[in-house]
LODRENBA-655157 format. One line per field, with one value per residue (C-alpha): residue number from 1; residue in three letters; x, y negated, z. Coordinates in Angstrom, 1 decimal. Layout:
REM LODRENBA-655157
seq	(NUM, ...) $
type	(ALA, ...) $
east	(X, ...) $
north	(Y, ...) $
up	(Z, ...) $
END
This chain:
REM LODRENBA-655157
seq	(1, 2, 3, 4, 5, 6, 7, 8, 9, 10, 11, 12, 13, 14, 15, 16, 17, 18, 19, 20, 21, 22, 23, 24, 25, 26, 27, 28, 29, 30, 31, 32, 33, 34, 35, 36, 37, 38, 39, 40, 41, 42, 43, 44, 45, 46, 47, 48, 49, 50, 51, 52, 53, 54, 55, 56, 57, 58, 59, 60, 61, 62, 63, 64, 65, 66, 67, 68, 69, 70, 71, 72, 73, 74, 75, 76, 77, 78, 79, 80, 81, 82, 83, 84, 85, 86, 87, 88, 89, 90, 91, 92, 93, 94, 95, 96, 97, 98, 99, 100, 101, 102, 103, 104, 105, 106, 107, 108, 109, 110, 111, 112, 113, 114, 115, 116, 117, 118, 119, 120, 121, 122, 123, 124, 125, 126, 127, 128, 129, 130, 131, 132, 133, 134, 135, 136, 137, 138, 139, 140, 141, 142, 143, 144, 145, 146, 147, 148, 149, 150, 151, 152, 153, 154, 155, 156, 157, 158, 159, 160, 161, 162, 163, 164, 165, 166, 167, 168, 169, 170, 171, 172, 173, 174, 175, 176, 177, 178, 179, 180, 181, 182, 183, 184, 185, 186, 187, 188, 189, 190, 191, 192, 193, 194, 195, 196, 197, 198, 199, 200, 201, 202, 203, 204, 205, 206, 207, 208, 209, 210, 211, 212, 213, 214, 215, 216, 217, 218, 219, 220, 221, 222, 223, 224, 225, 226, 227, 228, 229, 230, 231, 232, 233, 234, 235, 236, 237, 238, 239, 240, 241, 242, 243, 244, 245, 246, 247, 248, 249, 250, 251, 252, 253, 254, 255, 256, 257, 258, 259, 260, 261, 262, 263, 264, 265, 266, 267, 268, 269, 270, 271, 272, 273, 274, 275, 276, 277, 278, 279, 280, 281, 282, 283, 284, 285, 286, 287, 288, 289, 290, 291, 292, 293, 294, 295, 296, 297, 298, 299, 300, 301, 302, 303, 304, 305, 306, 307, 308, 309, 310, 311, 312, 313, 314, 315, 316, 317, 318, 319, 320, 321, 322, 323, 324, 325, 326, 327, 328, 329, 330, 331, 332, 333, 334, 335, 336, 337, 338, 339, 340, 341, 342, 343, 344, 345, 346, 347, 348, 349, 350, 351, 352, 353, 354, 355, 356, 357, 358, 359, 360, 361, 362, 363, 364, 365, 366, 367, 368, 369, 370, 371, 372, 373, 374, 375, 376, 377, 378, 379, 380, 381, 382, 383, 384, 385, 386, 387, 388, 389, 390, 391, 392, 393, 394, 395, 396, 397, 398, 399, 400, 401, 402, 403, 404, 405, 406, 407, 408, 409, 410, 411, 412, 413, 414, 415, 416, 417, 418, 419, 420, 421, 422, 423, 424, 425, 426, 427, 428, 429, 430, 431, 432, 433, 434, 435, 436, 437, 438, 439, 440, 441, 442, 443, 444, 445, 446, 447, 448, 449, 450, 451, 452, 453, 454, 455, 456, 457, 458, 459, 460, 461, 462, 463, 464, 465, 466, 467, 468, 469, 470, 471, 472, 473, 474, 475, 476, 477, 478, 479, 480, 481, 482, 483, 484, 485, 486, 487, 488, 489, 490, 491, 492, 493, 494, 495, 496, 497, 498, 499, 500, 501, 502, 503, 504, 505, 506, 507, 508, 509, 510, 511) $
type	(MET, PRO, GLU, HIS, LEU, LEU, ASN, LYS, TRP, LYS, THR, GLN, ILE, LYS, PRO, GLU, TRP, LYS, ILE, ALA, PHE, PHE, THR, ALA, PHE, ILE, ILE, GLY, LEU, LEU, THR, HIS, ILE, PHE, VAL, PHE, THR, ASN, SER, LEU, PRO, ASN, HIS, ASP, GLY, ILE, VAL, ASN, THR, TYR, SER, PRO, GLN, GLU, LYS, PHE, SER, LEU, GLY, ARG, PHE, PHE, LEU, SER, PRO, PHE, ALA, GLY, ILE, SER, SER, TYR, PHE, ASP, ILE, PRO, VAL, VAL, ILE, GLY, VAL, LEU, ALA, ILE, PHE, TYR, LEU, SER, LEU, ILE, ALA, VAL, ILE, LEU, THR, GLU, PHE, PHE, GLU, LEU, ARG, LYS, ALA, LEU, SER, ILE, PHE, LEU, VAL, SER, GLY, LEU, VAL, VAL, THR, PHE, PRO, THR, ILE, SER, ALA, THR, PHE, SER, TYR, MET, PHE, THR, ALA, ASP, GLY, TYR, MET, ALA, GLY, SER, LEU, VAL, THR, ALA, LEU, ALA, LEU, LEU, VAL, THR, LYS, LYS, TYR, LYS, TYR, GLY, PHE, ILE, PRO, GLY, ALA, VAL, LEU, PHE, TYR, MET, GLY, VAL, GLY, VAL, TYR, GLN, ALA, ASN, LEU, PRO, PHE, LEU, LEU, THR, LEU, ALA, THR, ILE, PHE, LEU, LEU, MET, GLU, ALA, LEU, THR, LYS, ASN, VAL, SER, VAL, LYS, VAL, PHE, LEU, ILE, THR, THR, GLY, ARG, PHE, MET, ALA, THR, ALA, VAL, ILE, GLY, MET, GLY, LEU, TYR, GLY, ILE, THR, PHE, TYR, LEU, TYR, ASN, ARG, LEU, PHE, ALA, GLY, GLU, ILE, SER, ASN, TYR, GLN, GLY, LEU, ASN, ASN, ILE, GLY, GLU, SER, SER, GLN, SER, LEU, SER, LEU, THR, VAL, GLN, GLU, LEU, ILE, ASP, SER, VAL, LYS, THR, PHE, PHE, PHE, ARG, GLY, PHE, ILE, THR, ASP, MET, PRO, VAL, ASN, LEU, PHE, GLU, ILE, LEU, ASN, LEU, PHE, VAL, VAL, LEU, LEU, ILE, ILE, ALA, GLY, ALA, ALA, LEU, THR, PHE, TYR, GLN, ASN, LYS, VAL, TYR, ARG, SER, LEU, PRO, PHE, SER, ILE, LEU, THR, VAL, LEU, MET, LEU, LEU, SER, LEU, PRO, PHE, SER, ALA, TYR, CYS, LEU, TYR, PHE, VAL, SER, ALA, ASP, VAL, ILE, TYR, HIS, MET, LEU, MET, VAL, LEU, SER, VAL, LEU, SER, PHE, TYR, LEU, LEU, PRO, ILE, LEU, ILE, TYR, ASP, LYS, PHE, SER, PHE, ALA, ALA, PHE, THR, ASN, LYS, SER, PHE, SER, TRP, ILE, THR, VAL, ILE, VAL, SER, LEU, LEU, VAL, VAL, PHE, ASN, PHE, ALA, ILE, ILE, ALA, ASN, ILE, SER, TYR, TYR, ASN, LEU, HIS, LEU, LYS, TYR, GLU, SER, THR, VAL, PHE, ALA, LEU, ASN, ARG, VAL, ILE, ASP, ARG, ILE, GLU, GLN, VAL, ASN, GLY, LEU, GLU, GLU, ALA, ASP, LYS, LEU, ALA, ILE, PHE, GLY, ARG, ASN, THR, LEU, GLU, SER, ASN, LEU, THR, ASP, THR, ILE, ILE, PRO, GLN, SER, ILE, PRO, SER, MET, THR, GLY, SER, SER, GLY, ASN, TYR, LEU, LEU, PRO, LEU, PRO, TYR, HIS, TYR, PHE, TYR, MET, MET, GLN, ASN, GLN, PHE, GLY, VAL, ASN, TYR, LYS, THR, ALA, SER, GLN, ASP, GLU, TYR, ALA, LEU, ILE, ALA, ALA, SER, ASP, THR, PHE, GLU, SER, MET, GLU, PRO, TRP, PRO, ALA, GLU, SER, SER, VAL, GLN, LEU, PHE, GLY, ASP, ILE, VAL, VAL, ILE, LYS, PHE, SER, GLU) $
east	(-33.0, -29.8, -29.0, -32.5, -31.9, -28.5, -29.9, -32.6, -30.0, -27.9, -30.8, -31.1, -27.5, -27.2, -24.5, -23.3, -22.8, -20.6, -18.4, -18.0, -17.3, -14.8, -13.0, -12.5, -11.5, -8.9, -7.5, -7.4, -5.5, -3.0, -2.4, -2.0, -0.6, 2.8, 1.5, -0.9, 1.9, 4.5, 4.5, 5.2, 4.0, 4.3, 4.8, 1.2, 1.4, 4.5, 2.3, -0.8, 0.3, -2.7, -5.3, -9.1, -9.2, -11.3, -10.9, -13.8, -11.6, -11.3, -15.1, -14.7, -17.3, -17.9, -14.3, -13.7, -16.6, -15.9, -12.1, -12.8, -14.3, -10.8, -9.6, -7.6, -4.3, -2.3, -2.6, -2.1, -3.5, -6.8, -7.2, -6.2, -8.5, -11.4, -10.8, -10.7, -14.0, -15.5, -14.2, -15.6, -19.0, -18.6, -18.0, -21.2, -23.1, -21.8, -22.7, -26.3, -26.4, -25.4, -27.2, -24.1, -24.7, -21.6, -19.1, -16.2, -17.7, -18.2, -14.6, -13.2, -15.3, -14.3, -10.6, -10.7, -12.4, -9.7, -6.6, -7.4, -4.5, -6.6, -7.0, -3.2, -2.5, -5.0, -3.2, -0.1, -2.1, -2.9, -3.8, -7.0, -7.6, -10.5, -12.4, -12.1, -13.1, -16.2, -17.1, -16.9, -19.0, -21.9, -21.7, -22.1, -24.9, -26.7, -26.9, -28.2, -30.9, -31.9, -32.2, -34.1, -36.8, -39.3, -38.4, -34.9, -33.4, -34.3, -32.2, -29.8, -29.3, -28.5, -26.0, -24.4, -24.3, -22.3, -20.1, -19.2, -18.8, -15.9, -14.3, -15.5, -14.2, -17.1, -19.2, -17.5, -17.5, -21.3, -21.8, -19.6, -21.3, -24.7, -23.6, -22.4, -25.6, -27.7, -25.5, -26.1, -29.8, -29.8, -27.7, -29.8, -33.1, -34.4, -36.7, -38.9, -37.7, -40.1, -38.7, -35.2, -35.8, -37.5, -34.4, -32.2, -34.3, -34.0, -30.2, -30.1, -32.3, -29.9, -26.9, -28.6, -30.2, -27.1, -24.9, -27.5, -27.2, -23.5, -23.6, -25.8, -23.4, -20.5, -22.2, -23.2, -19.7, -18.2, -20.6, -22.7, -19.9, -17.1, -15.2, -12.2, -12.2, -8.7, -7.5, -6.4, -7.6, -9.5, -12.0, -12.3, -13.1, -15.8, -18.1, -15.9, -13.9, -12.7, -11.3, -13.0, -15.1, -12.9, -9.8, -11.5, -12.5, -9.0, -7.6, -10.1, -9.1, -5.4, -6.0, -7.8, -5.1, -2.3, -4.0, -4.7, -1.9, 1.0, 3.7, 2.2, 1.9, 4.9, 8.6, 7.9, 8.3, 5.3, 4.5, 2.0, -0.4, -0.7, -0.9, -3.7, -5.5, -5.4, -7.1, -9.7, -10.6, -10.9, -13.0, -15.4, -15.8, -16.1, -18.4, -20.7, -20.8, -21.5, -24.3, -25.7, -26.0, -27.1, -29.8, -30.9, -30.6, -30.3, -34.0, -34.8, -33.7, -34.0, -31.9, -29.4, -28.9, -28.8, -26.1, -23.9, -24.5, -23.7, -20.5, -19.3, -20.2, -18.1, -14.9, -16.8, -18.5, -15.1, -13.4, -16.4, -14.6, -12.7, -16.0, -16.4, -13.1, -10.4, -7.8, -8.5, -5.5, -6.5, -4.2, -4.4, -6.4, -9.2, -9.8, -11.7, -14.4, -12.1, -12.8, -16.0, -14.1, -12.6, -15.9, -17.7, -16.3, -17.1, -20.7, -21.1, -19.6, -21.9, -25.0, -24.1, -26.7, -25.9, -22.7, -22.0, -18.4, -18.0, -19.4, -17.1, -14.1, -15.1, -15.7, -12.4, -10.4, -12.4, -11.7, -8.0, -7.4, -9.3, -7.3, -4.1, -5.3, -6.1, -2.7, -0.9, -2.8, -1.6, 2.0, 1.7, 0.4, 3.4, 5.9, 4.5, 4.6, 8.2, 9.0, 7.3, 9.4, 12.7, 11.5, 10.8, 14.1, 16.2, 14.5, 15.1, 18.8, 19.1, 17.4, 19.5, 22.6, 21.0, 20.3, 23.8, 25.2, 23.0, 24.2, 27.8, 27.1, 28.9, 26.5, 23.6, 22.2, 21.1, 19.1, 15.4, 14.4, 15.1, 15.2, 15.5, 16.3, 15.9, 15.2, 17.4, 17.7, 18.5, 19.4, 18.4, 18.1, 15.7, 13.2, 13.8, 13.8, 13.2, 10.1, 8.3, 8.9, 7.6, 4.2, 1.6, 2.0, 1.1, 0.2, 1.6, 4.2, 6.3, 9.6, 12.5, 12.2, 9.5, 10.4, 9.6, 8.9, 10.3, 7.3, 7.8, 11.2, 9.6, 7.0, 9.4, 12.1, 9.6, 7.6, 10.3, 13.4, 12.1, 14.0, 11.9, 12.5, 10.2, 10.0, 11.6, 9.3, 9.0, 10.7, 13.6, 13.8, 14.1, 16.8, 18.8, 18.5, 19.7, 22.8, 26.3, 26.9, 24.0, 25.3, 28.7, 27.1, 27.6, 24.7, 24.3, 26.3, 29.1, 30.5, 29.2, 25.7, 24.6, 25.2, 23.8, 22.2, 21.6, 19.0, 18.2, 19.8, 20.0, 20.3, 21.0, 20.1, 20.2, 20.6) $
north	(-28.5, -26.6, -25.8, -24.2, -22.1, -21.0, -20.1, -18.0, -16.2, -15.6, -13.8, -11.5, -10.4, -6.9, -6.0, -3.3, -5.9, -8.0, -4.9, -4.1, -7.6, -8.6, -5.2, -5.4, -9.0, -8.6, -5.3, -6.7, -9.8, -7.8, -5.3, -7.6, -10.8, -10.3, -10.5, -13.4, -15.6, -15.0, -15.6, -12.1, -12.0, -8.8, -8.6, -9.8, -12.5, -14.0, -15.0, -15.8, -18.6, -20.4, -18.4, -18.7, -14.9, -14.7, -11.0, -10.6, -8.3, -6.0, -5.9, -7.9, -10.5, -11.7, -11.7, -15.4, -16.9, -14.7, -15.3, -19.0, -19.4, -19.7, -21.8, -20.3, -20.9, -18.1, -19.2, -16.2, -17.5, -18.7, -15.7, -13.3, -14.7, -14.8, -11.2, -10.0, -11.9, -10.0, -6.7, -7.5, -8.0, -4.6, -3.1, -4.7, -3.4, 0.1, 0.0, -0.9, 1.4, 4.5, 3.3, 3.7, 3.4, 4.6, 1.8, 4.1, 5.1, 1.5, 0.7, 3.5, 2.8, -0.9, 0.0, 2.3, -0.3, -2.9, -0.6, 1.8, 2.0, 0.6, -2.6, -2.9, -2.2, -4.9, -7.4, -6.9, -8.7, -11.5, -14.0, -12.1, -10.0, -11.9, -11.5, -7.8, -7.6, -9.7, -7.2, -4.3, -6.4, -6.9, -3.2, -2.1, -4.7, -3.2, 0.1, -1.5, -3.5, -0.4, 1.6, -0.9, -2.0, -0.1, -1.9, -2.8, -1.0, -4.0, -6.6, -3.8, -3.1, -6.8, -6.8, -3.6, -5.1, -8.0, -5.6, -3.4, -6.6, -7.5, -4.0, -0.8, 1.2, 0.0, 2.6, 5.5, 3.4, 3.1, 6.8, 8.2, 6.0, 7.1, 10.7, 10.8, 9.0, 11.6, 14.4, 13.1, 12.9, 16.6, 17.7, 15.9, 16.6, 13.2, 13.1, 15.4, 16.8, 14.4, 11.3, 12.6, 12.9, 9.4, 7.9, 9.7, 8.3, 4.8, 5.1, 6.5, 3.6, 1.1, 2.8, 3.3, -0.1, -1.8, 0.1, -0.6, -4.3, -4.0, -2.0, -4.6, -7.4, -5.3, -4.7, -8.3, -9.5, -7.0, -7.3, -10.5, -12.8, -10.8, -10.5, -8.1, -5.3, -4.3, -0.7, -0.8, 2.4, 3.4, 0.5, 0.3, 4.0, 4.3, 7.3, 8.4, 11.1, 14.0, 15.7, 18.9, 19.0, 21.7, 19.5, 16.5, 18.5, 19.9, 16.3, 15.3, 18.2, 17.4, 13.8, 14.8, 17.3, 14.8, 12.0, 14.2, 16.8, 15.4, 16.6, 20.1, 20.6, 18.7, 18.3, 15.2, 15.5, 16.1, 12.9, 12.1, 10.9, 14.4, 16.1, 13.7, 14.3, 18.0, 17.4, 15.1, 17.8, 20.5, 18.1, 17.6, 21.3, 22.0, 19.1, 20.0, 23.6, 22.7, 20.2, 22.7, 25.3, 23.2, 21.4, 24.7, 23.4, 26.9, 27.5, 25.0, 26.4, 22.9, 21.2, 24.1, 23.7, 19.9, 20.0, 22.2, 20.1, 16.9, 18.2, 19.7, 16.5, 14.2, 14.6, 14.1, 11.0, 9.6, 10.2, 9.9, 7.4, 10.4, 11.2, 7.7, 7.6, 10.2, 7.5, 6.6, 7.0, 6.8, 4.8, 3.4, 0.3, 2.5, 4.9, 2.8, 5.5, 8.0, 6.0, 8.0, 11.2, 9.6, 8.2, 11.5, 13.1, 9.8, 9.8, 13.4, 12.5, 9.5, 11.7, 14.2, 13.9, 16.8, 17.7, 21.3, 22.4, 22.5, 19.0, 17.7, 19.3, 18.0, 14.5, 14.3, 15.6, 13.3, 10.2, 11.0, 11.9, 8.8, 6.5, 8.0, 7.6, 3.9, 3.4, 5.2, 3.3, 0.1, 1.4, 2.3, -1.2, -2.9, -0.5, -1.4, -5.1, -4.7, -3.0, -6.0, -8.4, -6.5, -6.4, -10.2, -11.0, -8.9, -10.2, -13.8, -13.2, -11.3, -14.0, -16.6, -14.8, -14.7, -18.5, -19.2, -17.2, -19.1, -22.4, -21.4, -20.8, -23.4, -25.6, -24.9, -28.4, -27.5, -24.5, -24.6, -20.9, -17.6, -14.1, -11.2, -7.7, -4.6, -4.5, -5.4, -2.5, -2.7, 0.4, 0.8, 4.1, 2.4, 1.2, 3.9, 7.0, 6.5, 4.3, 6.1, 9.4, 7.9, 6.5, 7.3, 5.7, 2.1, 0.4, -3.1, -3.1, -0.1, -0.4, -2.8, -5.4, -7.8, -8.6, -5.7, -7.7, -10.9, -13.1, -12.4, -14.1, -17.3, -17.6, -17.0, -19.2, -22.0, -21.7, -20.6, -22.2, -25.2, -23.9, -24.1, -22.3, -21.4, -17.8, -16.8, -15.7, -12.1, -13.0, -14.6, -11.5, -9.3, -11.5, -11.5, -7.7, -7.1, -9.3, -8.0, -10.4, -8.8, -5.4, -6.3, -7.7, -5.5, -5.0, -7.0, -7.9, -7.9, -11.3, -11.0, -10.1, -13.7, -15.6, -18.5, -18.0, -21.5, -22.9, -19.5, -18.1, -14.3, -12.0, -8.3, -6.2, -2.8, -1.2) $
up	(17.6, 16.8, 20.5, 20.8, 17.8, 19.1, 22.4, 20.7, 18.7, 21.8, 23.6, 20.6, 20.6, 22.1, 24.5, 22.1, 19.4, 21.8, 22.6, 18.9, 17.8, 20.5, 20.4, 16.7, 16.8, 19.6, 18.3, 14.8, 15.8, 17.9, 15.1, 12.2, 13.8, 12.2, 8.7, 9.6, 11.0, 8.3, 4.6, 3.2, -0.4, -2.4, -6.2, -6.8, -4.0, -5.8, -8.8, -6.7, -4.3, -5.8, -7.8, -8.3, -8.4, -11.5, -12.1, -14.6, -16.8, -13.9, -13.3, -10.0, -10.8, -7.2, -5.9, -6.8, -4.8, -1.7, -1.9, -2.4, 1.1, 2.5, -0.5, -3.4, -1.6, -0.1, 3.6, 5.8, 9.1, 7.6, 5.4, 8.1, 10.8, 8.4, 7.3, 10.9, 11.5, 8.5, 9.9, 13.3, 11.8, 10.0, 13.4, 14.7, 11.6, 12.0, 15.7, 14.9, 11.8, 13.7, 16.9, 19.1, 22.8, 24.6, 25.2, 24.4, 21.1, 20.1, 21.2, 19.1, 16.0, 16.2, 16.6, 13.6, 11.4, 11.9, 11.9, 9.1, 6.7, 3.8, 5.8, 6.3, 2.7, 1.7, 4.0, 1.9, -0.8, 1.7, -1.0, -1.7, 1.4, 2.8, -0.4, -0.3, 3.4, 2.5, -0.2, 2.3, 4.7, 2.3, 1.4, 5.0, 5.5, 2.4, 4.3, 7.5, 5.7, 3.7, 6.9, 9.0, 6.6, 4.5, 1.3, 2.5, -0.5, -2.6, -0.8, 0.0, -3.7, -4.3, -1.4, -2.7, -6.2, -4.8, -2.8, -5.8, -7.8, -5.5, -5.6, -7.2, -4.3, -2.3, -4.1, -2.3, 0.9, 0.8, -0.2, 2.7, 5.3, 4.0, 4.0, 7.6, 8.7, 7.0, 8.4, 11.9, 11.2, 10.1, 13.1, 15.7, 14.0, 15.0, 12.0, 10.0, 6.7, 4.9, 6.7, 6.0, 2.3, 2.2, 4.0, 1.5, -1.3, -0.1, 0.2, -3.3, -4.5, -3.0, -4.7, -8.1, -8.4, -7.2, -9.6, -12.3, -11.7, -11.8, -15.0, -16.7, -15.6, -16.9, -20.2, -20.7, -19.9, -22.3, -25.2, -25.0, -23.8, -25.6, -22.4, -22.6, -20.0, -18.8, -19.2, -15.5, -13.8, -16.9, -16.6, -20.4, -20.6, -17.9, -18.6, -21.5, -19.8, -21.9, -18.8, -17.7, -14.6, -13.0, -13.6, -12.0, -9.0, -8.6, -8.8, -6.1, -3.8, -4.3, -3.3, -0.1, 0.8, 0.1, 2.2, 5.2, 5.1, 3.0, 5.4, 5.6, 1.8, 0.4, 1.1, 3.1, 6.9, 9.1, 11.1, 13.8, 11.1, 9.6, 13.1, 14.2, 10.9, 11.5, 14.9, 13.3, 10.8, 13.5, 15.6, 12.6, 12.2, 16.0, 16.6, 13.7, 14.8, 18.4, 17.6, 15.0, 17.7, 20.7, 18.8, 17.3, 13.8, 12.5, 13.2, 10.4, 7.0, 5.3, 7.9, 7.9, 4.2, 4.4, 7.1, 5.0, 1.9, 3.7, 5.1, 1.8, -0.1, 2.1, 0.0, -3.2, -1.9, -0.7, -4.1, -6.4, -8.7, -10.2, -11.9, -13.3, -15.3, -16.0, -15.7, -12.1, -9.8, -6.1, -3.8, -0.3, -1.3, -2.6, 0.3, 2.9, 2.3, 4.2, 7.3, 7.6, 8.3, 11.4, 12.5, 12.4, 15.7, 17.5, 16.3, 17.5, 20.9, 21.1, 20.7, 23.4, 26.2, 28.5, 30.3, 29.3, 29.5, 25.7, 25.4, 28.1, 26.4, 22.9, 24.3, 26.0, 23.0, 20.7, 22.8, 23.3, 19.6, 18.4, 20.7, 19.4, 15.8, 16.4, 18.0, 15.2, 12.6, 14.3, 14.2, 10.6, 9.8, 11.4, 9.9, 6.5, 7.3, 8.5, 5.1, 3.3, 5.4, 4.4, 0.8, 0.7, 2.5, 0.2, -2.9, -1.8, -1.2, -4.5, -6.5, -4.8, -6.2, -9.7, -9.6, -8.3, -11.3, -13.7, -12.4, -13.2, -16.9, -19.1, -21.1, -18.8, -19.2, -22.7, -21.5, -20.8, -21.4, -19.6, -21.0, -18.6, -19.7, -17.5, -13.8, -10.9, -8.4, -4.8, -2.7, 0.9, 2.8, 5.2, 2.6, 0.0, 2.3, 6.0, 5.9, 3.0, 4.9, 8.2, 7.1, 4.4, 1.0, 1.6, -1.7, -1.9, 0.8, -0.2, -2.1, -1.7, -4.4, -5.4, -9.0, -11.2, -14.4, -15.9, -15.2, -11.4, -11.7, -13.2, -10.5, -7.6, -9.0, -9.5, -6.2, -3.8, -5.3, -7.4, -10.5, -13.7, -16.9, -19.8, -20.9, -24.1, -26.9, -28.1, -31.3, -29.3, -27.1, -30.3, -31.8, -28.6, -28.1, -31.7, -31.4, -31.0, -28.1, -26.1, -26.9, -25.4, -22.2, -19.2, -16.7, -13.5, -11.5, -14.0, -15.0, -18.6, -17.4, -17.5, -20.7, -22.7, -26.2, -27.5, -25.2, -23.6, -20.4, -20.8, -17.8, -18.4, -15.4, -17.1, -20.5) $
END
């Protein structure tokens, strides 16, 4: 009977899982409730109010089925709650994967999972957010299955194949989680060198087999089914980098430095984000050194070497996509892997078993810094959502002015096409300067205008205003641009910036 099965499952749920799930779910809802309860599309959301998310050309073969669970409509509440549910399950998986036992550790890890800036940036693409969270979920589950079962790398590889088939950035996410797990194994010496190497081999098998399956799918789509691969982020040039290794490594180091210490190394102001990042890095160094000494890891040459290698490899694991294609440009949507840096001090704190003064000091500082990090991440999320709100509002008002001007054109009843030249620009000190200087670069929500390209106008005019125009052809664009009448038109908002060319309404935003 169903109730008997549910009761059986209930008895198998560990208290730690409950803490992780409900902490993540509550903090997640409180942090992101604004974007869940408002319709705040960004430039991609404008054209994806309904979309099956078939992103095969981007190599995201499993995005559509995962995104389809909530339907293909952009419905923020449903997508948001489902995404938080997935993130809460990730918190449970990480609790079990790292065998966390202290309630505070579980609380902090769960808080970091649901507030990390990558999550907030993804929610600015609300129409597809749940699909990406599901991809991260199956990636984390792949590691847990690999760890728990002798041949778990087989189903783990399949799960990881699905995860990386949702988003390629799940590769560094998997690698960094595996790296900090192995680092903790080396620091605590819970296993022999042989068992350590076997565990490492199983994680590698999960990654290699999973990426192998993904590579086969990628090849079949591209060659057998003649699918066209987009040049976005160098997807069409995977493995064909002409860039030197030293230049790639330097690019990787620059990205790490910019993410953690932007205010210290650029002209941007130093914010709480950078200050807390400095503390996190110092805690990683201090915690690793403290554990290394207290557990006498230095007495084992293999574990000493492995500890150093694991620590040094973390940035390379987190930004490994630089080695896949020279055209990759990392942005906030791609760095969920960096979450592992913030988890590491908490994992070290969770393993402390005796109350030496140094341990107490480290524990208190770790808890306080991590709490501040979670709180600051939540603030960053809501500032980015506020920017997205301002961006949407200003775009609606600006487009309303454009439509009003179009309706004043004589002979409009004959027009059924629209040609847009240039970009409309809005100036706001708040969205152009103050907000970008106050938070890290949040892909998707930054800026002050939602309509960078002509096709964005068509979608927003149709879906938000009920105004329908066809787009002018490329030949018609060329004829208009070559005409004397167009040359004499002044840029928006001049009176001559909107004119009728036969059955085409022409808007000139800039030269």
